[in-house]
CHARMM-style PDB file with segment names, atoms N, HN, CA, C and O in Angstrom:
ATOM      1  N   UNK     1     152.452 282.647  79.122  1.00  0.00      PROA
ATOM      2  CA  UNK     1     152.650 282.512  80.595  1.00  0.00      PROA
ATOM      3  C   UNK     1     151.040 282.669  80.935  1.00  0.00      PROA
ATOM      4  O   UNK     1     150.332 283.480  80.338  1.00  0.00      PROA
ATOM      5  N   UNK     2     150.616 281.901  81.840  1.00  0.00      PROA
ATOM      6  HN  UNK     2     151.191 281.243  82.325  1.00  0.00      PROA
ATOM      7  CA  UNK     2     149.152 282.173  82.326  1.00  0.00      PROA
ATOM      8  C   UNK     2     149.162 283.165  83.580  1.00  0.00      PROA
ATOM      9  O   UNK     2     150.145 283.443  84.266  1.00  0.00      PROA
ATOM     10  N   UNK     3     148.036 283.572  83.711  1.00  0.00      PROA
ATOM     11  HN  UNK     3     147.237 283.345  83.154  1.00  0.00      PROA
ATOM     12  CA  UNK     3     148.003 284.522  85.072  1.00  0.00      PROA
ATOM     13  C   UNK     3     148.147 283.663  86.234  1.00  0.00      PROA
ATOM     14  O   UNK     3     147.912 282.455  86.198  1.00  0.00      PROA
ATOM     15  N   UNK     4     148.556 284.326  87.317  1.00  0.00      PROA
ATOM     16  HN  UNK     4     148.748 285.307  87.346  1.00  0.00      PROA
ATOM     17  CA  UNK     4     148.625 283.751  88.549  1.00  0.00      PROA
ATOM     18  C   UNK     4     147.411 284.117  89.272  1.00  0.00      PROA
ATOM     19  O   UNK     4     146.833 285.174  89.021  1.00  0.00      PROA
ATOM     20  N   UNK     5     146.894 283.104  90.369  1.00  0.00      PROA
ATOM     21  HN  UNK     5     147.363 282.244  90.573  1.00  0.00      PROA
ATOM     22  CA  UNK     5     146.009 283.429  91.471  1.00  0.00      PROA
ATOM     23  C   UNK     5     146.448 284.405  92.235  1.00  0.00      PROA
ATOM     24  O   UNK     5     147.543 284.302  92.788  1.00  0.00      PROA
ATOM     25  N   UNK     6     145.717 285.428  92.376  1.00  0.00      PROA
ATOM     26  HN  UNK     6     144.828 285.512  91.927  1.00  0.00      PROA
ATOM     27  CA  UNK     6     145.862 286.476  93.405  1.00  0.00      PROA
ATOM     28  C   UNK     6     144.597 286.740  94.167  1.00  0.00      PROA
ATOM     29  O   UNK     6     143.586 286.908  93.485  1.00  0.00      PROA
ATOM     30  N   UNK     7     144.484 286.808  95.540  1.00  0.00      PROA
ATOM     31  HN  UNK     7     145.305 286.672  96.095  1.00  0.00      PROA
ATOM     32  CA  UNK     7     143.575 287.136  96.359  1.00  0.00      PROA
ATOM     33  C   UNK     7     142.734 288.319  96.066  1.00  0.00      PROA
ATOM     34  O   UNK     7     141.541 288.353  96.368  1.00  0.00      PROA
ATOM     35  N   UNK     8     143.478 289.476  95.364  1.00  0.00      PROA
ATOM     36  HN  UNK     8     144.447 289.448  95.119  1.00  0.00      PROA
ATOM     37  CA  UNK     8     142.484 290.673  95.063  1.00  0.00      PROA
ATOM     38  C   UNK     8     141.999 290.732  93.869  1.00  0.00      PROA
ATOM     39  O   UNK     8     141.539 291.792  93.443  1.00  0.00      PROA
ATOM     40  N   UNK     9     142.020 289.485  93.051  1.00  0.00      PROA
ATOM     41  HN  UNK     9     142.393 288.624  93.397  1.00  0.00      PROA
ATOM     42  CA  UNK     9     141.354 289.484  91.666  1.00  0.00      PROA
ATOM     43  C   UNK     9     139.841 289.146  92.026  1.00  0.00      PROA
ATOM     44  O   UNK     9     139.433 288.560  93.028  1.00  0.00      PROA
ATOM     45  N   UNK    10     139.087 289.678  90.927  1.00  0.00      PROA
ATOM     46  HN  UNK    10     139.418 290.154  90.112  1.00  0.00      PROA
ATOM     47  CA  UNK    10     137.771 289.552  90.997  1.00  0.00      PROA
ATOM     48  C   UNK    10     137.320 287.919  91.202  1.00  0.00      PROA
ATOM     49  O   UNK    10     138.061 286.983  90.901  1.00  0.00      PROA
ATOM     50  N   UNK    11     136.220 287.801  91.664  1.00  0.00      PROA
ATOM     51  HN  UNK    11     135.619 288.561  91.909  1.00  0.00      PROA
ATOM     52  CA  UNK    11     135.855 286.230  91.790  1.00  0.00      PROA
ATOM     53  C   UNK    11     135.616 285.490  90.460  1.00  0.00      PROA
ATOM     54  O   UNK    11     135.861 284.283  90.457  1.00  0.00      PROA
ATOM     55  N   UNK    12     135.231 285.988  89.489  1.00  0.00      PROA
ATOM     56  HN  UNK    12     135.032 286.968  89.492  1.00  0.00      PROA
ATOM     57  CA  UNK    12     135.096 285.360  87.990  1.00  0.00      PROA
ATOM     58  C   UNK    12     136.524 285.316  87.557  1.00  0.00      PROA
ATOM     59  O   UNK    12     136.774 284.313  86.889  1.00  0.00      PROA
ATOM     60  N   UNK    13     137.425 286.038  87.730  1.00  0.00      PROA
ATOM     61  HN  UNK    13     137.223 286.853  88.272  1.00  0.00      PROA
ATOM     62  CA  UNK    13     138.706 286.010  87.268  1.00  0.00      PROA
ATOM     63  C   UNK    13     139.414 284.524  87.889  1.00  0.00      PROA
ATOM     64  O   UNK    13     139.944 283.586  87.295  1.00  0.00      PROA
ATOM     65  N   UNK    14     139.171 284.767  89.298  1.00  0.00      PROA
ATOM     66  HN  UNK    14     138.740 285.529  89.781  1.00  0.00      PROA
ATOM     67  CA  UNK    14     139.920 283.559  89.990  1.00  0.00      PROA
ATOM     68  C   UNK    14     139.668 282.360  89.591  1.00  0.00      PROA
ATOM     69  O   UNK    14     140.559 281.528  89.418  1.00  0.00      PROA
ATOM     70  N   UNK    15     137.976 282.054  89.329  1.00  0.00      PROA
ATOM     71  HN  UNK    15     137.252 282.730  89.470  1.00  0.00      PROA
ATOM     72  CA  UNK    15     137.494 280.850  88.819  1.00  0.00      PROA
ATOM     73  C   UNK    15     137.896 280.604  87.691  1.00  0.00      PROA
ATOM     74  O   UNK    15     137.764 279.436  87.326  1.00  0.00      PROA
ATOM     75  N   UNK    16     138.434 281.446  86.873  1.00  0.00      PROA
ATOM     76  HN  UNK    16     138.541 282.395  87.171  1.00  0.00      PROA
ATOM     77  CA  UNK    16     138.478 281.076  85.341  1.00  0.00      PROA
ATOM     78  C   UNK    16     140.142 280.721  85.329  1.00  0.00      PROA
ATOM     79  O   UNK    16     140.646 280.071  84.414  1.00  0.00      PROA
ATOM     80  N   UNK    17     140.916 281.245  86.481  1.00  0.00      PROA
ATOM     81  HN  UNK    17     140.506 281.773  87.225  1.00  0.00      PROA
ATOM     82  CA  UNK    17     142.232 280.672  86.355  1.00  0.00      PROA
ATOM     83  C   UNK    17     142.586 279.233  86.832  1.00  0.00      PROA
ATOM     84  O   UNK    17     143.482 278.477  86.457  1.00  0.00      PROA
ATOM     85  N   UNK    18     141.606 279.080  87.781  1.00  0.00      PROA
ATOM     86  HN  UNK    18     140.879 279.694  88.087  1.00  0.00      PROA
ATOM     87  CA  UNK    18     141.405 277.764  88.483  1.00  0.00      PROA
ATOM     88  C   UNK    18     140.876 276.702  87.243  1.00  0.00      PROA
ATOM     89  O   UNK    18     141.382 275.599  87.039  1.00  0.00      PROA
ATOM     90  N   UNK    19     139.858 277.229  86.546  1.00  0.00      PROA
ATOM     91  HN  UNK    19     139.447 278.126  86.712  1.00  0.00      PROA
ATOM     92  CA  UNK    19     139.445 276.172  85.692  1.00  0.00      PROA
ATOM     93  C   UNK    19     140.410 275.887  84.348  1.00  0.00      PROA
ATOM     94  O   UNK    19     140.457 274.844  83.696  1.00  0.00      PROA
ATOM     95  N   UNK    20     141.140 277.084  84.135  1.00  0.00      PROA
ATOM     96  HN  UNK    20     141.102 277.931  84.665  1.00  0.00      PROA
ATOM     97  CA  UNK    20     142.296 276.693  83.040  1.00  0.00      PROA
ATOM     98  C   UNK    20     143.424 275.675  83.740  1.00  0.00      PROA
ATOM     99  O   UNK    20     143.982 274.835  83.034  1.00  0.00      PROA
ATOM    100  N   UNK    21     143.680 275.774  84.927  1.00  0.00      PROA
ATOM    101  HN  UNK    21     143.227 276.457  85.501  1.00  0.00      PROA
ATOM    102  CA  UNK    21     144.647 274.958  85.297  1.00  0.00      PROA
ATOM    103  C   UNK    21     144.187 273.494  85.562  1.00  0.00      PROA
ATOM    104  O   UNK    21     144.905 272.501  85.450  1.00  0.00      PROA
ATOM    105  N   UNK    22     142.686 273.518  85.986  1.00  0.00      PROA
ATOM    106  HN  UNK    22     142.103 274.325  86.077  1.00  0.00      PROA
ATOM    107  CA  UNK    22     142.266 272.275  86.056  1.00  0.00      PROA
ATOM    108  C   UNK    22     142.190 271.495  84.633  1.00  0.00      PROA
ATOM    109  O   UNK    22     142.539 270.318  84.547  1.00  0.00      PROA
ATOM    110  N   UNK    23     141.746 272.182  83.607  1.00  0.00      PROA
ATOM    111  HN  UNK    23     141.463 273.139  83.677  1.00  0.00      PROA
ATOM    112  CA  UNK    23     141.833 271.561  82.405  1.00  0.00      PROA
ATOM    113  C   UNK    23     143.189 270.896  82.046  1.00  0.00      PROA
ATOM    114  O   UNK    23     143.264 269.813  81.465  1.00  0.00      PROA
ATOM    115  N   UNK    24     144.299 271.667  82.460  1.00  0.00      PROA
ATOM    116  HN  UNK    24     144.239 272.546  82.932  1.00  0.00      PROA
ATOM    117  CA  UNK    24     145.693 270.981  81.982  1.00  0.00      PROA
ATOM    118  C   UNK    24     145.984 269.760  82.817  1.00  0.00      PROA
ATOM    119  O   UNK    24     146.522 268.769  82.323  1.00  0.00      PROA
ATOM    120  N   UNK    25     145.553 269.847  84.346  1.00  0.00      PROA
ATOM    121  HN  UNK    25     145.116 270.652  84.748  1.00  0.00      PROA
ATOM    122  CA  UNK    25     145.797 268.889  85.246  1.00  0.00      PROA
ATOM    123  C   UNK    25     144.989 267.878  85.129  1.00  0.00      PROA
ATOM    124  O   UNK    25     145.449 266.822  85.565  1.00  0.00      PROA
ATOM    125  N   UNK    26     143.938 267.839  84.687  1.00  0.00      PROA
ATOM    126  HN  UNK    26     143.564 268.696  84.332  1.00  0.00      PROA
ATOM    127  CA  UNK    26     142.867 266.732  84.738  1.00  0.00      PROA
ATOM    128  C   UNK    26     142.938 265.958  83.371  1.00  0.00      PROA
ATOM    129  O   UNK    26     142.374 264.864  83.355  1.00  0.00      PROA
ATOM    130  N   UNK    27     143.461 266.318  82.404  1.00  0.00      PROA
ATOM    131  HN  UNK    27     143.919 267.207  82.417  1.00  0.00      PROA
ATOM    132  CA  UNK    27     143.373 265.760  80.920  1.00  0.00      PROA
ATOM    133  C   UNK    27     144.364 264.732  80.870  1.00  0.00      PROA
ATOM    134  O   UNK    27     145.412 264.993  80.278  1.00  0.00      PROA
ATOM    135  N   UNK    28     144.191 263.458  81.463  1.00  0.00      PROA
ATOM    136  HN  UNK    28     143.340 263.247  81.944  1.00  0.00      PROA
ATOM    137  CA  UNK    28     144.915 262.415  81.467  1.00  0.00      PROA
ATOM    138  C   UNK    28     145.005 261.238  80.633  1.00  0.00      PROA
ATOM    139  O   UNK    28     145.739 260.296  80.930  1.00  0.00      PROA
ATOM    140  N   UNK    29     144.127 261.269  79.382  1.00  0.00      PROA
ATOM    141  HN  UNK    29     143.530 262.035  79.141  1.00  0.00      PROA
ATOM    142  CA  UNK    29     144.015 260.205  78.643  1.00  0.00      PROA
ATOM    143  C   UNK    29     142.872 259.559  78.564  1.00  0.00      PROA
ATOM    144  O   UNK    29     141.869 260.202  78.872  1.00  0.00      PROA
ATOM    145  N   UNK    30     142.745 258.454  78.233  1.00  0.00      PROA
ATOM    146  HN  UNK    30     143.560 257.932  77.982  1.00  0.00      PROA
ATOM    147  CA  UNK    30     141.502 257.762  78.108  1.00  0.00      PROA
ATOM    148  C   UNK    30     140.529 257.544  79.449  1.00  0.00      PROA
ATOM    149  O   UNK    30     139.300 257.488  79.487  1.00  0.00      PROA
ATOM    150  N   UNK    31     141.482 257.441  80.517  1.00  0.00      PROA
ATOM    151  HN  UNK    31     142.481 257.486  80.487  1.00  0.00      PROA
ATOM    152  CA  UNK    31     140.676 257.210  81.971  1.00  0.00      PROA
ATOM    153  C   UNK    31     140.132 258.650  82.350  1.00  0.00      PROA
ATOM    154  O   UNK    31     139.197 258.697  83.150  1.00  0.00      PROA
ATOM    155  N   UNK    32     140.555 259.612  81.930  1.00  0.00      PROA
ATOM    156  HN  UNK    32     141.315 259.573  81.280  1.00  0.00      PROA
ATOM    157  CA  UNK    32     140.207 260.823  82.471  1.00  0.00      PROA
ATOM    158  C   UNK    32     140.562 261.995  81.456  1.00  0.00      PROA
ATOM    159  O   UNK    32     141.722 262.327  81.211  1.00  0.00      PROA
ATOM    160  N   UNK    33     139.574 262.512  80.963  1.00  0.00      PROA
ATOM    161  HN  UNK    33     138.632 262.242  81.162  1.00  0.00      PROA
ATOM    162  CA  UNK    33     139.702 263.261  79.786  1.00  0.00      PROA
ATOM    163  C   UNK    33     139.062 264.830  80.013  1.00  0.00      PROA
ATOM    164  O   UNK    33     138.155 264.942  80.838  1.00  0.00      PROA
ATOM    165  N   UNK    34     139.538 266.039  79.279  1.00  0.00      PROA
ATOM    166  HN  UNK    34     140.275 265.947  78.609  1.00  0.00      PROA
ATOM    167  CA  UNK    34     138.746 267.226  79.570  1.00  0.00      PROA
ATOM    168  C   UNK    34     138.212 267.304  78.193  1.00  0.00      PROA
ATOM    169  O   UNK    34     139.060 267.173  77.311  1.00  0.00      PROA
ATOM    170  N   UNK    35     136.950 267.496  77.808  1.00  0.00      PROA
ATOM    171  HN  UNK    35     136.261 267.603  78.525  1.00  0.00      PROA
ATOM    172  CA  UNK    35     136.553 267.666  76.635  1.00  0.00      PROA
ATOM    173  C   UNK    35     135.263 268.719  76.667  1.00  0.00      PROA
ATOM    174  O   UNK    35     134.598 268.886  77.689  1.00  0.00      PROA
ATOM    175  N   UNK    36     135.006 269.384  75.452  1.00  0.00      PROA
ATOM    176  HN  UNK    36     135.546 269.248  74.622  1.00  0.00      PROA
ATOM    177  CA  UNK    36     133.733 270.165  75.377  1.00  0.00      PROA
ATOM    178  C   UNK    36     132.537 269.463  75.506  1.00  0.00      PROA
ATOM    179  O   UNK    36     132.450 268.286  75.159  1.00  0.00      PROA
ATOM    180  N   UNK    37     131.557 270.126  76.005  1.00  0.00      PROA
ATOM    181  HN  UNK    37     131.627 271.083  76.287  1.00  0.00      PROA
ATOM    182  CA  UNK    37     130.208 269.508  76.020  1.00  0.00      PROA
ATOM    183  C   UNK    37     129.105 270.799  75.746  1.00  0.00      PROA
ATOM    184  O   UNK    37     129.301 271.993  75.974  1.00  0.00      PROA
ATOM    185  N   UNK    38     127.950 270.182  75.209  1.00  0.00      PROA
ATOM    186  HN  UNK    38     127.791 269.212  75.023  1.00  0.00      PROA
ATOM    187  CA  UNK    38     126.966 271.294  74.937  1.00  0.00      PROA
ATOM    188  C   UNK    38     127.122 271.933  73.894  1.00  0.00      PROA
ATOM    189  O   UNK    38     127.921 271.476  73.077  1.00  0.00      PROA
ATOM    190  N   UNK    39     126.412 273.190  73.589  1.00  0.00      PROA
ATOM    191  HN  UNK    39     125.763 273.562  74.252  1.00  0.00      PROA
ATOM    192  CA  UNK    39     126.708 273.903  72.319  1.00  0.00      PROA
ATOM    193  C   UNK    39     127.586 274.920  72.256  1.00  0.00      PROA
ATOM    194  O   UNK    39     127.728 275.649  71.274  1.00  0.00      PROA
ATOM    195  N   UNK    40     128.240 275.003  73.371  1.00  0.00      PROA
ATOM    196  HN  UNK    40     128.125 274.411  74.168  1.00  0.00      PROA
ATOM    197  CA  UNK    40     129.326 276.104  73.529  1.00  0.00      PROA
ATOM    198  C   UNK    40     130.686 275.461  73.574  1.00  0.00      PROA
ATOM    199  O   UNK    40     130.895 274.772  74.573  1.00  0.00      PROA
ATOM    200  N   UNK    41     131.519 275.540  72.804  1.00  0.00      PROA
ATOM    201  HN  UNK    41     131.349 276.099  71.993  1.00  0.00      PROA
ATOM    202  CA  UNK    41     132.635 274.879  72.833  1.00  0.00      PROA
ATOM    203  C   UNK    41     133.822 275.023  74.174  1.00  0.00      PROA
ATOM    204  O   UNK    41     134.656 274.202  74.556  1.00  0.00      PROA
ATOM    205  N   UNK    42     133.517 276.362  74.668  1.00  0.00      PROA
ATOM    206  HN  UNK    42     132.839 277.029  74.358  1.00  0.00      PROA
ATOM    207  CA  UNK    42     134.355 276.841  75.907  1.00  0.00      PROA
ATOM    208  C   UNK    42     133.515 276.028  77.154  1.00  0.00      PROA
ATOM    209  O   UNK    42     134.063 276.130  78.252  1.00  0.00      PROA
ATOM    210  N   UNK    43     132.287 275.255  77.117  1.00  0.00      PROA
ATOM    211  HN  UNK    43     131.843 275.172  76.225  1.00  0.00      PROA
ATOM    212  CA  UNK    43     131.980 274.481  78.123  1.00  0.00      PROA
ATOM    213  C   UNK    43     132.691 273.383  78.418  1.00  0.00      PROA
ATOM    214  O   UNK    43     132.553 272.538  77.533  1.00  0.00      PROA
ATOM    215  N   UNK    44     133.425 273.026  79.328  1.00  0.00      PROA
ATOM    216  HN  UNK    44     133.537 273.712  80.047  1.00  0.00      PROA
ATOM    217  CA  UNK    44     134.262 271.859  79.341  1.00  0.00      PROA
ATOM    218  C   UNK    44     133.820 271.114  80.599  1.00  0.00      PROA
ATOM    219  O   UNK    44     133.370 271.666  81.603  1.00  0.00      PROA
ATOM    220  N   UNK    45     133.992 269.818  80.439  1.00  0.00      PROA
ATOM    221  HN  UNK    45     134.356 269.369  79.623  1.00  0.00      PROA
ATOM    222  CA  UNK    45     133.707 268.541  81.606  1.00  0.00      PROA
ATOM    223  C   UNK    45     134.842 267.685  81.633  1.00  0.00      PROA
ATOM    224  O   UNK    45     135.420 267.407  80.582  1.00  0.00      PROA
ATOM    225  N   UNK    46     135.218 267.241  82.732  1.00  0.00      PROA
ATOM    226  HN  UNK    46     134.749 267.467  83.585  1.00  0.00      PROA
ATOM    227  CA  UNK    46     136.032 266.115  82.953  1.00  0.00      PROA
ATOM    228  C   UNK    46     135.271 264.870  83.115  1.00  0.00      PROA
ATOM    229  O   UNK    46     134.511 264.652  84.059  1.00  0.00      PROA
ATOM    230  N   UNK    47     135.590 263.814  81.843  1.00  0.00      PROA
ATOM    231  HN  UNK    47     136.208 263.992  81.077  1.00  0.00      PROA
ATOM    232  CA  UNK    47     134.956 262.751  81.682  1.00  0.00      PROA
ATOM    233  C   UNK    47     135.958 261.553  82.401  1.00  0.00      PROA
ATOM    234  O   UNK    47     137.155 261.447  82.134  1.00  0.00      PROA
ATOM    235  N   UNK    48     135.318 260.790  83.240  1.00  0.00      PROA
ATOM    236  HN  UNK    48     134.346 260.875  83.457  1.00  0.00      PROA
ATOM    237  CA  UNK    48     136.146 259.833  83.935  1.00  0.00      PROA
ATOM    238  C   UNK    48     135.156 258.522  83.816  1.00  0.00      PROA
ATOM    239  O   UNK    48     133.928 258.580  83.745  1.00  0.00      PROA
ATOM    240  N   UNK    49     136.011 257.246  83.810  1.00  0.00      PROA
ATOM    241  HN  UNK    49     137.008 257.199  83.868  1.00  0.00      PROA
ATOM    242  CA  UNK    49     135.255 256.126  83.626  1.00  0.00      PROA
ATOM    243  C   UNK    49     134.375 255.816  84.849  1.00  0.00      PROA
ATOM    244  O   UNK    49     134.694 256.029  86.019  1.00  0.00      PROA
ATOM    245  N   UNK    50     133.258 255.300  84.424  1.00  0.00      PROA
ATOM    246  HN  UNK    50     132.999 255.128  83.474  1.00  0.00      PROA
ATOM    247  CA  UNK    50     132.211 255.062  85.621  1.00  0.00      PROA
ATOM    248  C   UNK    50     132.602 254.069  86.562  1.00  0.00      PROA
ATOM    249  O   UNK    50     132.688 254.298  87.768  1.00  0.00      PROA
ATOM    250  N   UNK    51     132.861 252.874  85.986  1.00  0.00      PROA
ATOM    251  HN  UNK    51     132.791 252.687  85.006  1.00  0.00      PROA
ATOM    252  CA  UNK    51     133.225 251.605  86.905  1.00  0.00      PROA
ATOM    253  C   UNK    51     134.701 250.976  86.168  1.00  0.00      PROA
ATOM    254  O   UNK    51     135.003 251.208  84.997  1.00  0.00      PROA
ATOM    255  N   UNK    52     135.240 250.433  86.786  1.00  0.00      PROA
ATOM    256  HN  UNK    52     134.995 250.245  87.737  1.00  0.00      PROA
ATOM    257  CA  UNK    52     136.517 249.721  86.241  1.00  0.00      PROA
ATOM    258  C   UNK    52     136.022 248.754  85.068  1.00  0.00      PROA
ATOM    259  O   UNK    52     134.948 248.163  85.187  1.00  0.00      PROA
ATOM    260  N   UNK    53     136.651 248.635  84.174  1.00  0.00      PROA
ATOM    261  HN  UNK    53     137.523 249.115  84.077  1.00  0.00      PROA
ATOM    262  CA  UNK    53     136.604 247.785  83.077  1.00  0.00      PROA
ATOM    263  C   UNK    53     134.980 248.045  82.184  1.00  0.00      PROA
ATOM    264  O   UNK    53     134.233 247.180  81.727  1.00  0.00      PROA
ATOM    265  N   UNK    54     134.851 249.274  82.171  1.00  0.00      PROA
ATOM    266  HN  UNK    54     135.458 249.976  82.543  1.00  0.00      PROA
ATOM    267  CA  UNK    54     133.631 249.671  81.543  1.00  0.00      PROA
ATOM    268  C   UNK    54     133.783 250.711  80.678  1.00  0.00      PROA
ATOM    269  O   UNK    54     134.722 251.455  80.961  1.00  0.00      PROA
ATOM    270  N   UNK    55     133.136 250.998  79.690  1.00  0.00      PROA
ATOM    271  HN  UNK    55     132.373 250.394  79.460  1.00  0.00      PROA
ATOM    272  CA  UNK    55     133.236 252.059  78.433  1.00  0.00      PROA
ATOM    273  C   UNK    55     132.586 253.144  79.007  1.00  0.00      PROA
ATOM    274  O   UNK    55     132.958 254.249  78.615  1.00  0.00      PROA
ATOM    275  N   UNK    56     131.557 253.090  79.982  1.00  0.00      PROA
ATOM    276  HN  UNK    56     131.254 252.192  80.301  1.00  0.00      PROA
ATOM    277  CA  UNK    56     130.630 254.268  80.172  1.00  0.00      PROA
ATOM    278  C   UNK    56     131.575 255.298  80.881  1.00  0.00      PROA
ATOM    279  O   UNK    56     132.472 254.940  81.644  1.00  0.00      PROA
ATOM    280  N   UNK    57     131.312 256.566  80.580  1.00  0.00      PROA
ATOM    281  HN  UNK    57     130.583 256.856  79.961  1.00  0.00      PROA
ATOM    282  CA  UNK    57     132.020 257.447  81.249  1.00  0.00      PROA
ATOM    283  C   UNK    57     131.002 258.377  82.040  1.00  0.00      PROA
ATOM    284  O   UNK    57     129.791 258.358  81.821  1.00  0.00      PROA
ATOM    285  N   UNK    58     131.552 259.106  82.882  1.00  0.00      PROA
ATOM    286  HN  UNK    58     132.536 259.122  83.059  1.00  0.00      PROA
ATOM    287  CA  UNK    58     130.579 260.146  83.884  1.00  0.00      PROA
ATOM    288  C   UNK    58     131.296 261.435  83.570  1.00  0.00      PROA
ATOM    289  O   UNK    58     132.523 261.402  83.475  1.00  0.00      PROA
ATOM    290  N   UNK    59     130.583 262.668  83.384  1.00  0.00      PROA
ATOM    291  HN  UNK    59     129.586 262.694  83.461  1.00  0.00      PROA
ATOM    292  CA  UNK    59     130.930 264.030  83.130  1.00  0.00      PROA
ATOM    293  C   UNK    59     130.797 264.721  84.476  1.00  0.00      PROA
ATOM    294  O   UNK    59     129.965 264.514  85.360  1.00  0.00      PROA
ATOM    295  N   UNK    60     131.686 265.487  84.441  1.00  0.00      PROA
ATOM    296  HN  UNK    60     132.362 265.655  83.724  1.00  0.00      PROA
ATOM    297  CA  UNK    60     131.841 266.610  85.892  1.00  0.00      PROA
ATOM    298  C   UNK    60     132.181 267.710  85.217  1.00  0.00      PROA
ATOM    299  O   UNK    60     133.200 267.724  84.527  1.00  0.00      PROA
ATOM    300  N   UNK    61     131.246 268.936  85.349  1.00  0.00      PROA
ATOM    301  HN  UNK    61     130.418 268.925  85.910  1.00  0.00      PROA
ATOM    302  CA  UNK    61     131.565 270.221  84.884  1.00  0.00      PROA
ATOM    303  C   UNK    61     132.773 270.852  85.582  1.00  0.00      PROA
ATOM    304  O   UNK    61     132.935 270.974  86.797  1.00  0.00      PROA
ATOM    305  N   UNK    62     133.598 271.233  84.587  1.00  0.00      PROA
ATOM    306  HN  UNK    62     133.467 271.134  83.601  1.00  0.00      PROA
ATOM    307  CA  UNK    62     134.710 271.835  85.152  1.00  0.00      PROA
ATOM    308  C   UNK    62     134.790 273.236  85.757  1.00  0.00      PROA
ATOM    309  O   UNK    62     135.618 273.549  86.612  1.00  0.00      PROA
ATOM    310  N   UNK    63     133.815 274.101  85.217  1.00  0.00      PROA
ATOM    311  HN  UNK    63     133.142 273.847  84.522  1.00  0.00      PROA
ATOM    312  CA  UNK    63     133.300 275.169  85.960  1.00  0.00      PROA
ATOM    313  C   UNK    63     132.948 274.950  87.489  1.00  0.00      PROA
ATOM    314  O   UNK    63     133.428 275.543  88.456  1.00  0.00      PROA
ATOM    315  N   UNK    64     132.085 274.050  87.470  1.00  0.00      PROA
ATOM    316  HN  UNK    64     131.695 273.568  86.685  1.00  0.00      PROA
ATOM    317  CA  UNK    64     131.574 273.642  88.783  1.00  0.00      PROA
ATOM    318  C   UNK    64     132.667 273.328  89.987  1.00  0.00      PROA
ATOM    319  O   UNK    64     132.645 273.775  91.134  1.00  0.00      PROA
ATOM    320  N   UNK    65     133.630 272.428  89.388  1.00  0.00      PROA
ATOM    321  HN  UNK    65     133.648 272.066  88.457  1.00  0.00      PROA
ATOM    322  CA  UNK    65     134.707 272.177  90.279  1.00  0.00      PROA
ATOM    323  C   UNK    65     135.820 273.262  90.443  1.00  0.00      PROA
ATOM    324  O   UNK    65     136.604 273.144  91.384  1.00  0.00      PROA
ATOM    325  N   UNK    66     135.925 274.268  89.615  1.00  0.00      PROA
ATOM    326  HN  UNK    66     135.288 274.364  88.850  1.00  0.00      PROA
ATOM    327  CA  UNK    66     136.579 275.302  89.816  1.00  0.00      PROA
ATOM    328  C   UNK    66     136.014 276.145  90.893  1.00  0.00      PROA
ATOM    329  O   UNK    66     136.763 276.786  91.630  1.00  0.00      PROA
ATOM    330  N   UNK    67     134.918 276.171  91.000  1.00  0.00      PROA
ATOM    331  HN  UNK    67     134.309 275.650  90.401  1.00  0.00      PROA
ATOM    332  CA  UNK    67     134.064 277.022  91.815  1.00  0.00      PROA
ATOM    333  C   UNK    67     134.206 276.520  93.069  1.00  0.00      PROA
ATOM    334  O   UNK    67     134.567 277.254  93.989  1.00  0.00      PROA
ATOM    335  N   UNK    68     133.913 275.085  93.270  1.00  0.00      PROA
ATOM    336  HN  UNK    68     133.620 274.489  92.522  1.00  0.00      PROA
ATOM    337  CA  UNK    68     134.148 274.561  94.298  1.00  0.00      PROA
ATOM    338  C   UNK    68     135.622 274.880  95.186  1.00  0.00      PROA
ATOM    339  O   UNK    68     135.823 275.233  96.348  1.00  0.00      PROA
ATOM    340  N   UNK    69     136.596 274.546  93.942  1.00  0.00      PROA
ATOM    341  HN  UNK    69     136.433 274.259  92.998  1.00  0.00      PROA
ATOM    342  CA  UNK    69     137.843 274.841  94.685  1.00  0.00      PROA
ATOM    343  C   UNK    69     137.999 275.913  95.104  1.00  0.00      PROA
ATOM    344  O   UNK    69     138.433 275.977  96.255  1.00  0.00      PROA
ATOM    345  N   UNK    70     137.755 277.042  94.459  1.00  0.00      PROA
ATOM    346  HN  UNK    70     137.403 276.990  93.525  1.00  0.00      PROA
ATOM    347  CA  UNK    70     137.992 278.620  94.719  1.00  0.00      PROA
ATOM    348  C   UNK    70     137.420 278.617  96.116  1.00  0.00      PROA
ATOM    349  O   UNK    70     138.258 278.904  96.972  1.00  0.00      PROA
ATOM    350  N   UNK    71     136.301 278.386  96.528  1.00  0.00      PROA
ATOM    351  HN  UNK    71     135.621 278.153  95.833  1.00  0.00      PROA
ATOM    352  CA  UNK    71     135.896 278.341  98.024  1.00  0.00      PROA
ATOM    353  C   UNK    71     136.933 277.836  99.020  1.00  0.00      PROA
ATOM    354  O   UNK    71     137.338 278.466  99.997  1.00  0.00      PROA
ATOM    355  N   UNK    72     137.400 276.310  98.548  1.00  0.00      PROA
ATOM    356  HN  UNK    72     137.070 275.798  97.755  1.00  0.00      PROA
ATOM    357  CA  UNK    72     138.298 275.831  99.538  1.00  0.00      PROA
ATOM    358  C   UNK    72     139.762 276.622  99.550  1.00  0.00      PROA
ATOM    359  O   UNK    72     140.559 276.380 100.457  1.00  0.00      PROA
ATOM    360  N   UNK    73     140.018 277.389  98.711  1.00  0.00      PROA
ATOM    361  HN  UNK    73     139.371 277.586  97.974  1.00  0.00      PROA
ATOM    362  CA  UNK    73     141.369 278.064  98.803  1.00  0.00      PROA
ATOM    363  C   UNK    73     141.200 279.168  99.668  1.00  0.00      PROA
ATOM    364  OT1 UNK    73     142.154 279.903  99.924  1.00  0.00      PROA
TER     365      UNK     73
END
């Protein structure tokens, strides 16, 4: 069982919980996948197709998305 998001948790823990949830929610196969990037295997990005009918993909850092989402919550 994973940790639940609580308002009294420290900021870095809230972001880590959101990041773990995003990893599961955004891994959707070839159109959108979560993969490691850079030298550290724990650095994850969401890769999405850049344009319809194109093999090029664009990466979005999962940690950055989690930080932005934490602010919105």
